[in-house]
C-alpha positions, 0 to 999 in steps of 0.5 A: 086908864093906864095911858094916863097913869101908867100903873095902878099905884099912880092911879091910887096915889092920884085919887088919894091926893085928889081926896086930900085936896078936896078935904083941905078945901072944906075947911074955912080958914076965916071961920076957924081963925074967928075962934080963939079957943082950941076946943072951939076950933076943933068943934068948927073944923069937925063940923066943916069936915062932916058937912063935906063928907055928907056931900062926898061920902066916898072920900072918907071911905077912900082915905080910910082904906088908903090909910090902912093899905098894907101893900108896901109900895102904896104904904110908903107913898101914902104915909107921907101924905097922911102925915102932911094931912095931920100936920095941916090939921094941927096948924088949923086948930092948935095954936101956940096961944092955946098952950097956956090955957092947959093945966100942963102946956105939953098936954095940948099936943097930946090932946090934939093927937088923941083927938085925931086917933078918936076921929080915926076910930069914930070913922072906922066904927061906921063901916055900914053907914055913918051916923053923923049926928051921933058922932057929932053929939058924941064928939061934943060931949068928949070935947067938953069933958076934955076942956073941963079936965085939961084947961086951967080953971080961969079958961073954963066958961 
């Protein structure tokens, strides 16, 4: 392996990039674009992500371990990739036209950040096996609650 990668850090970075790319390909942009509501896109993207993780269960574990890596040389190299991944996800689900639906337009980005942190927490809770159905049921309830509390009345269905 050292013939191909040179050192352990290069191998680790390659694996991380492979996992990130694999996760990005799980999202069907055409389907996400069909949804005109932020919370519907979050739900659809979450379903796509979970379906992908069911097929590739070690990808989530590897990305999570990489995100919490303490080695400074790896942390620097992976930090920008993690930030890019979050930005990619934000572009997928949070559109400018969604901001007008919120009681306070600045809350849209904050709710998105909160959902990212929520996702991180849900995954970290499942170290001994992931209960995807339980996570998705809980996420559905949370998304409905957030929509009720953050959207203007006229955008509630």
